[in-house]
N, C-alpha and C positions, 0 to 999 in steps of 0.2 A: 699901587700895590708895591709891597716891599720887594726889592730886588736882592736876591741872595746869591752870593758867589758859590758856585758849586765846589770850588777848590778849598773852601773853608772846612768842608766835611771830611775828615781824615778817618782812618780806620777805626779809631777809638776815641776821638775827641774832635772838637771844633777849635781851629786855630788859623791865624793869619797875621799879616802885618796891620797894626793898628792905624787907622786913618786911610788905609788903601783897600784892605780886603774886609775889614769890619770896623764898626763904629758904635756909638751909643744906641743908635736906632736898632742895629743888629742885636745888641746885647738885650734891649727890652724885648725884642721879638723872641729871643732865646729863652728869657725867663718865663714869658707868657706861655710859649709852647711847652716848655719843660713842666710848668705847673699843671697844664691841662693833661699832659701825658702821665704825671704822677697821680693826679686826682685830688679833688676838693677834700679838705679835712686831713690830708695826709701830712706827716711831719718830715721836714727836710732841713739839713744843715747846710749853711753856706759859709764859704771862706774865700780868701784872696791871697795872691802872692805880692811880692815887693815891687812889681813893675810900675812904672810911672803912670800908666794908663789904667791900672787895675781898679783903683778906687771909683773912677768915673764909670767904668763898665760894670762894676758891682752895684752902683746906685741905679743904673739903668736896668740891670738884670732884675733887681728887686722891685723896681717899678712894675715890671711885667708880671713877676711872680705874685705880687700883692693883689692882683685882680683875678686870681684863680682859686682863692679860698685855701691856700696852703698854710700850715702852721710853720713858721720859719724861725730857725734858731741860728744865731749869728756867732761864729767863733773868730771873726776878724782875720788878721794876717797870721797864718799858720802854714806849716808844711803840709802838703797833700796827704801824707800818711795820717795826719790828725783827723782829717775828713773821714778816711776809711774807718778809723778807730771809733769816732763818734757815732757813725751810722750803725756799727755793730753793737758798741757797748751801751748806747742809749736807746737802741731799738728804733732808729729812724727809718722812714720809708725810702729815703733817697738822700742825695746831696749834690751840691754843685760847687766847683772850685774855679775861680777866675785865675787862669794861668796859662802860659805857653810852655810850661815845663822847662826844657833844656834849650829851647830855641833862642835866637839872638834877641837882644833887649827891645828891638823895634816891634817884635811879635807879641801877640797876646791871644787869649782864647778861653775855652771853657772845657773842663772835664766834668761829665755828668754821670751820676751813679744812681742805681736803683736800690732796692732792698738788699741788705746783706752786703752792700758795697759792690754789687754787680756793676761792671763797666757797661755804660750805655754806649755801644759802638755802632757802626753802620749795619752790622748783622744782628744787633740786639736793641733796637729802638731808636737809633739816631736818624734813620730814614723817616720814621714816623714823626719825629720831632721837626725835621726839615719840612715835611708836608704840612704840619700844624703852622709853621712859620709862614709858609706861602699862602695859606688860606686867609691870613690876616686877622683882623680884630684890633684891639681886644673888646670883647663883650663885657660889659660892666657886671661884675659879680657882687657877692656880699663883702668882698675884701677879707681882711684879717683883723683880729683884735689888736695885734701888735707883734712886732719882732722881738723875740727874747734873746738877750745877750748872755751866752753861756761860756764865754772865752775862758774865764778864770776856772770854772768847774771842769771844763773839758781838758784844759792843759793839765791841771792837777791830776785828773784821773788817768790821763795818757802817761804822764811821768810815773805814777805808781804802778800802772800796768807794765811798762817796760822794765822797771826796776825789779818787779816781781817775777819777771820771765828770765832773768839772767843773773848769773853769779860769777863775779870776777874774784878769783881766789887769791890773787896777790897783786900788789900795786904795780901798775904799768904806766910808763911815761909815753904819752902820745901827742900828736899835733893834729888839730882839725882845721879845715879850710872850708867854711860854709859859703865862700864866694860872695859875701854880701846878700845871700839869699835868705829864705825863710827860716833856716835853722840858726841864723845869727842871733846871738844872745840867749838862745834856748839850749842847744846841744851841749855846750860847755858845762852848764850847771848840772844837767842830767848825768853826763858822764863822770863829773866829779863825785856826785852822790853815789855812783856805781863803784867808786873806789879807785879812780884813775887820777894821775897828775896830768893836767891838760894845758897845752899851749894852744891858743886859738889865734889864727890870722884871718883877715878879711871878715871880721866878726860883727860888723854893723850892718843892719838892713839898709840897702841902697839900690833902688831900681835903675840907676844909671850904670850899675855894675863897674865901678871904677878900677877894680883890681884885675879882673879876668872876665871872660865870657861866661854866660850862665851854665854852659856845659863844660865840666872838667875834663880836659884832654892832657895828654902828656906834655904838649907844648905850652900849656897854659898854667900848669901847677908847679912850675920850677921852684918857686919859693918854698912850697910845702916839702918837696923832695929834698931841697938843700937843708932845710930846718931839721928834718928828721935825721939826715946823715950827719950833719955837723954837731947836733946835740946828742947823738947816739940814742935816739928815742926807740921805743919798741915797734911802733908803726905810725903811719899817718893816714888820714882819710879826707877826701874832698867830697862835698856834696853838691849836687846840681841845684838850680835856684829854687825848685819847689820841693826838694828833699826826698825824692824816691830813687835817686841813683847814688851809689857810694863807690868811689874810685880809691882803691887803697895803694899805699906806698909801703914797702917793706923797710926793715931796720937798716938796710944799706941805702935807702933813698931811692929804690928803684920803683918805677911805675909798674903796677899790675893791671893788666887788661881785665876786664869784667869777668871773662871766662876762666882766667887764671885764679882770681880770688874765689870764684864759684867752685873751682876744683878743690881749693883748700877747705871750704865749707863742707863739700861732700865728703872729703877724706876724714873729717873729724866728726861729722854729725849723722851721716847716712848709715843705717843699719840693714843687715841682710834681709832681702825681700821687700824693702821699701822702694818706692818709686821716686825718681828724680826727673823733673821735666827740664828740657833745655831746647833752645831754639837753633835754627839751621845755621846760624852764623858761627856757632860755637866750635871751638877746636875739638879735635878728636881727644884731646886731653881730658875733656869732661866725660866722655863716654868711657875712657880708660879708668878714670877715677871711680865712676859708678860701678863698673864691672869688678874692680878690685874690692870694692866694699860688699859685693854680692847684691847690689841693688838692681833695679829694673829701669833701664833708660827709656824716657818718653819724649820723642822728638815733636816739637811744636812750631807753629808759625811764630814770627817775632811779634812782640807787643804784649802789653799787660792783659788785654781782653782775652787773647788766645791762651797765654800761659795760665791765667787764673782759671779760665774755663776747664782746661785740661787738668789743672791741680784739684779742682773741686770734683770733676768727673772721675778721676782715677784715685782720689784720696791719696795724693802724692805728699811726700815729706818736705820736699824743697823744689824750688824752681830757680832758673837763672838765665841771664842774657849777657851777651858779650859787652853790652853797653853800660853794665854796672847795676842793673836791677837784679836783686836777689829776693826771692819770695819764700816766706817761712809759714809753714802750716799753723804753727802755734801762735802766730799773731794774725789770724784771720786771712792767711795766705797773702798778706800785704808785702809789697815791695817797699819796706820802710828802711831808708838808709841809716838812720840813727840806730835802729835795732841791729842792723847788720854790723855796725861799728861795735856795738856792745857785745854781739855774739863773737866777733873776731877776738876782742879782748878776753872773753871767757875761754875761748879755745886756747889762746896763747898762755893764759894764766894757769891752765890745768896741766901743763906739761913743761918740759925743759928746753924744747926746741924753739929757736927763733923763727920768725915768719920767713925770713930768707932761706933758712934751712929746710923749711916745709916746701917752699916754692922750688928750691933746687932739687928736691927729691921727686918732683912730678915729671912725667915723660916730657921730652922736648920736641917741639915742632917749630918749623919756620912759617911764619904767617905774615900776610900783607893785606891791608884794608885800604881801598881807594874809593874816594867819593867821586861820582860822575855827575856833573851838572847836566839837567835835562828838564824840559818844561813838564809841569805837573800833568797837563793834558796829553803828553805824549809818553810819559814813562811806562804806563800800563800797556800801551800799544807795543812799545819796544819789548817789554817783558814777555808778552804773548808771542811775538815773533821769535824771540830767543828760545822759548820753550819748544815751539813747533820745529825750529830749525834743528835743535839738538836731538829731538826725538826722531826726526827724519833720518839723521846721521847715525842712528842706532846707539847713541851714547846712553850710558846708565845715568839716569836723571832722577833726582828727588824733587818733586814739584810742589811740596807742601807749602813753600813760600818762595816765589821766584824760581830759579832753576839752579840746582846744585848738582854738579857733574862729579861723579866719583871716579877715581883712578887708583891703581895699585899703590902709587907713591904719594897720593894726596887728593885734593879736591878743589874746585872753585865754585863760588856761588855768586850769581848776579840776581839782585832783587830790588825792587822799587822801594824807596823809603816810604813809611806810613805817615811821615810828619813834615816832609820838606820836598822841594822840587829837585830831587836827586835820585840816582840809582847807586847802589853800592856793589863793588866787586871785592869779594874777600876770597883769598886763596891760601892754601896751606900745603906743606910737603914736609917730608922727613929730612930734606936736605936743602941747602941754599940754592944749589943749581936746579933742583926740582922745582923750587918755588918760582925762580925766574921764568922757567919754561911754562909753568901753569898760569902764571900771571899774564904772560904773552898770549897764551891760548885764550884766556878770558877776555882780554882787551880786543883781540881779533874778532871774537864772537860778538861783543857789544858794538863795535864800530860797524860791522856788517849789518847787524840788525838795525841800527840807528839810520844808516843809509837807505835801507829798505823802507823804513817808516817815513822818511823824507820824501820818497818817490810816491807815496800813496796820497 
């Protein structure tokens, strides 16, 4: 009987360290279970990222799928947003992407989608897929007539779709850093067709990620920041390895956290009465920007599955996360990093203000984000202890995702990561002194809860 590591199943995907947590046998079981879940005769699109283990996992996943009677359409190595697009544009019944998104290069996994690009997460089908994997098989079916390669058609349609959704009114000079990930060799050409002058660094697909880690962070995109500042470019943008996160750099070469860039989008795009979704880690700057535009703020759990669900349910205009995911209703609510870059160019080309000037006009808050290492099997226990502890103490706590404690001069949030063995402490205040105090409070709460969990 197949042994399945429970830790593989995250809130909205499957991922772990290749060779330790998952292997080709697991991939075949995922493909078989996914095929049975979607249903015989249904159409699905499959793709993979640049990771060194992705091709092997893809072959094994397809071996499993091929015994379930699916009609399979292959797009090869593409960014995840292309999978979202193909499902909607070509009327597919679902899709699968072999990727570990922004996780370190040793990791890999699977993002699974239903009709309309719906995320298959723990609360929306992934538990059923896990159960199907554990039941074993495969029972021999009729198979499929053959897998159709639609890569060229899909990318051509995707490019035309993005170019048709944006208008860059004047030539901007930008730098992009695909980080040797899935947008390497693709994003530059599309951005140039949109009317920009583009410098590209780390622009060759390479699953060993020689230039930087798959997740773009301030400490890893120094070359991008320096290039923008030294060449006096209009902005820079770094993509994560599978292309659903965009991290921006302003014309002064300054790193913009995801919620800062999201506030820029809100300030330019949101209209009175429209809804904007944001997650619990985001700065109060986001809510300020929504209110200033006369919009309606919608607080969500962190993660694509939850943001997308709320955007669809509430017919929201835009959504965003502190990590650099920005969701746009006009592109099927997708968190498409390339579209975000094109939309930022459109905003800047339509006015006279530089990106740095727009950023400097936003309300200022002092923010700290700390990653706390903790075992996967213990982080949810600690999170529950923290919630009960704070409620017992009579704190004002938002529990939509972890525990966010509100105070007059700021807040702190402690929540378990949905994708890695970590918890995150995020704190914010209107002053540097207030931030130090709030961070200390948060760390004290975490350490107390961790010790309590260790005694159990």
